[in-house]
C-alpha positions in Angstrom: 0.9 -13.8 20.0 3.6 -16.0 21.5 6.7 -14.3 22.8 8.7 -17.0 20.9 7.1 -16.0 17.6 7.8 -12.3 18.3 11.5 -12.9 19.1 11.9 -15.3 16.1 10.2 -12.8 13.8 12.2 -9.9 15.1 15.5 -11.8 14.4 14.3 -12.9 11.0 13.3 -9.3 10.1 16.7 -7.9 11.1 18.5 -10.6 9.1 16.4 -9.8 6.0 17.0 -6.1 6.5 20.8 -6.7 6.6 20.6 -8.8 3.5 18.6 -6.1 1.7 21.2 -3.4 2.4 24.3 -5.5 1.6 26.2 -5.8 -1.7 24.5 -5.2 -5.0 21.1 -5.0 -3.2 22.2 -1.8 -1.5 22.3 0.0 -4.9 18.7 -0.8 -5.6 17.6 0.2 -2.1 19.3 3.6 -2.4 18.1 4.4 -5.9 14.5 5.4 -5.3 15.0 7.7 -2.2 18.0 9.4 -3.8 16.3 9.7 -7.2 13.2 11.2 -5.5 15.4 13.7 -3.6 17.1 14.8 -6.8 13.7 15.3 -8.5 12.4 17.4 -5.6 15.6 19.4 -5.6 15.1 20.2 -9.3 11.5 21.4 -8.6 12.3 23.1 -5.3 11.8 26.7 -6.5 8.7 26.3 -8.6 6.1 28.7 -7.2 2.7 27.5 -5.9 0.3 30.0 -4.2 3.1 32.2 -3.0 5.2 29.3 -1.6 8.0 27.1 -3.0 6.9 23.7 -4.3 9.9 21.8 -3.0 9.2 22.2 0.7 5.6 21.3 0.2 6.2 18.0 -1.6 9.2 16.9 0.5 7.1 15.8 3.5 4.4 14.5 1.1 6.9 12.1 -0.5 7.9 10.9 2.9 4.3 9.9 3.4 4.4 8.2 -0.1 7.4 6.1 1.0 5.5 5.0 4.1 2.6 3.9 1.7 5.1 2.0 -0.4 5.4 -0.3 2.6 2.2 -1.8 1.2 3.9 -2.7 -2.1 7.0 -4.0 -0.3 4.8 -6.3 1.7 3.0 -7.6 -1.3 6.2 -8.2 -3.2 7.9 -10.0 -0.4 4.9 -12.1 0.3 4.5 -13.1 -3.3 8.2 -13.9 -3.6 8.1 -16.0 -0.4 5.2 -18.0 -1.8 7.0 -18.7 -5.0 10.3 -19.9 -3.4 8.6 -21.9 -0.6 9.7 -19.7 2.3 6.1 -19.3 3.4 5.5 -23.1 3.2 8.5 -23.7 5.4 7.2 -21.1 7.9 3.9 -22.9 7.9 5.6 -26.2 8.9 7.2 -24.8 12.1 5.5 -24.0 15.4 4.3 -20.4 15.5 6.0 -20.1 12.0 3.3 -17.9 10.3 3.1 -15.6 13.3 6.9 -15.2 13.4 6.9 -14.7 9.6 4.5 -11.8 9.8 6.4 -10.2 12.7 9.6 -10.5 10.6 7.9 -8.9 7.6 6.7 -6.0 9.7 10.1 -5.4 11.2 11.9 -5.6 7.9 9.5 -3.4 5.9 9.1 -0.8 8.7 12.9 -0.5 9.2 13.4 -0.3 5.4 10.9 2.6 5.1 12.6 4.4 8.1 15.9 4.2 6.3 14.3 5.6 3.1 12.9 8.5 5.2 16.2 9.3 6.7 17.9 9.3 3.3 15.1 11.6 2.0 14.5 14.0 4.9 17.9 14.7 6.4 19.6 15.8 3.2 16.3 17.3 2.0 16.1 19.5 5.1 19.5 20.9 4.2 19.3 21.1 0.4 15.7 22.1 0.0 14.9 23.8 3.3 11.5 25.1 4.4 10.9 22.5 7.0 10.0 23.2 10.6 11.1 20.7 13.2 9.8 21.1 16.8 8.6 18.9 19.7 4.8 18.9 18.6 5.9 18.1 15.1 8.1 15.2 16.2 5.2 13.8 18.3 2.8 14.1 15.3 5.4 12.4 13.1 5.6 9.5 15.6 1.9 8.7 15.6 1.5 9.2 11.9 4.3 6.7 11.3 2.9 4.1 13.7 -0.6 4.3 12.3 0.7 4.5 8.7 2.9 1.4 9.1 0.1 -0.7 10.5 -2.5 0.6 8.0 -0.4 0.2 4.8 1.4 -3.1 5.7 -1.8 -4.9 6.8 -3.4 -3.7 3.6 -0.3 -5.0 1.7 -0.7 -8.4 3.5 -4.4 -8.6 2.5 -3.5 -7.8 -1.2 -0.5 -10.2 -1.1 -2.7 -13.0 0.1 -4.4 -12.9 -3.3 -1.3 -12.5 -5.4 0.6 -15.8 -6.1 3.6 -14.5 -8.1 6.1 -11.7 -8.1 4.7 -10.8 -11.6 1.3 -10.3 -10.2 2.7 -8.2 -7.4 4.4 -6.0 -10.0 1.1 -5.4 -11.7 -0.2 -3.6 -8.6 2.4 -0.8 -9.0 0.3 0.9 -11.7 -2.9 1.4 -9.7 -0.8 2.5 -6.6 1.0 5.1 -8.7 -2.3 6.3 -10.0 -3.6 6.6 -6.4 -0.5 8.6 -5.4 -1.1 11.0 -8.3 -4.5 12.0 -6.9 -3.5 12.0 -3.3 -1.7 15.4 -3.1 1.7 13.9 -2.9 3.4 15.7 -5.8 0.9 18.6 -6.0 -1.5 20.0 -3.4 -4.8 18.1 -3.5 -6.7 21.3 -3.1 -5.7 22.1 -6.7 -7.4 19.0 -8.1 -11.1 18.7 -9.1 -13.4 18.1 -6.2 -14.4 14.6 -7.2 -10.7 13.6 -7.3 -10.2 15.2 -3.9 -13.0 13.0 -2.6 -11.5 9.8 -4.1 -8.1 10.6 -2.8 -9.3 11.1 0.7 -10.8 7.6 0.9 -7.4 6.0 0.9 -4.6 6.2 3.5 -2.0 7.7 1.0 -3.5 11.2 1.2 -3.7 11.1 5.0 -0.1 10.0 5.3 1.0 12.9 3.1 -1.2 15.3 5.1 0.1 14.0 8.4 3.7 14.3 7.3 3.2 17.9 6.1 1.5 18.8 9.4 4.5 17.4 11.3 7.3 19.0 9.2 5.9 22.3 7.7 5.3 25.7 9.4 1.8 26.3 10.7 0.9 28.8 8.0 1.4 26.1 5.3 -2.0 24.7 6.4 -3.6 27.5 4.3 -2.9 25.4 1.2 -4.8 22.4 2.5 -8.5 21.5 2.3 -10.3 23.6 4.8 -7.0 25.5 5.5 -6.4 23.1 8.3 -4.1 20.2 9.1 -7.1 18.2 10.3 -5.3 16.1 12.8 -8.4 14.5 14.2 -9.6 13.4 10.7 -6.0 12.2 9.9 -5.9 10.1 13.1 -9.4 8.8 12.5 -8.8 7.8 8.9 -5.4 6.1 9.5 -6.8 4.4 12.6 -9.8 3.1 10.7 -7.5 1.6 8.0 -5.2 0.1 10.7 -8.0 -1.5 12.7 -9.6 -2.9 9.5 -6.3 -4.3 8.4 -5.6 -5.9 11.8 -9.0 -7.6 11.7 -9.0 -8.7 8.1 -5.4 -9.5 7.4 -5.0 -12.4 9.9 -8.2 -14.0 8.5 -7.1 -14.0 4.8 -3.5 -14.9 5.7 -4.6 -17.9 7.7 -6.7 -19.1 4.7 -3.8 -18.5 2.4 -1.4 -20.4 4.6 -3.8 -23.4 4.7 -3.8 -23.6 0.9 -0.1 -23.7 0.7 1.4 -27.0 -0.3 4.5 -28.5 -2.0 2.7 -29.0 -5.2 1.6 -25.4 -5.4 5.2 -24.2 -4.8 6.5 -26.6 -7.4 3.9 -25.3 -9.9 4.9 -21.6 -9.2 8.5 -22.5 -9.7 7.7 -24.1 -13.0 5.7 -21.1 -14.1 8.6 -18.8 -13.1 11.1 -20.9 -15.0 8.9 -20.9 -18.1 8.6 -17.1 -18.0 12.4 -16.6 -17.6 13.1 -19.2 -20.2 
């Protein structure tokens, strides 16, 4: 990838990030991590297998927010197709490459901010976390693989969604997937067939990786096989990341070739009709 595209994309991503956390947009950005933190605080002392539920689900929800990077990518891609941003990027040298770099920078930084809002106050209000050097290193590789895996998957899905309305419809199946991925309740307590389905997708592995990084060693007794399964976690997230890096550029190039002024005009007309 051209250094020009990387620099341009990085600058564009930071500009979008600043816009997303300025003015009235800031309220919307802060709502979900704060609301999630409040919900966990209310559930913090519920018992589960001799442990408190709050510390168990706090790291899991951090993994969930990383997975939400997939939805953010889909939503932003759909919005940019509707308003012509993607078409303008297509018309400039290295525009699509720079556009994708910008999206990765923007979404990744947004998710990191969510995690800081969730985990720093959560560590104080809810407690039960264990922060040490091995855990921080685990957190680092889980985040890197998680960002790549979820955002490339979001780019693939976004290539087939032409409107923000269509992007919104993806929220329901993603929430269903989260429900069976051990985010809000340990997956070992679910039926075995649901455990199998949950382990196919990256959401479960993100939650497991976050728990392994931020919980005491003895908390692994509540997991499948009573182990953090670091090798399996790295393997599953790497497989999703590699598949995404291979497939996403192909489908995005095909999508970009189909973009035209008439398509953008039609989407705008459809949007105005829905609003009207």
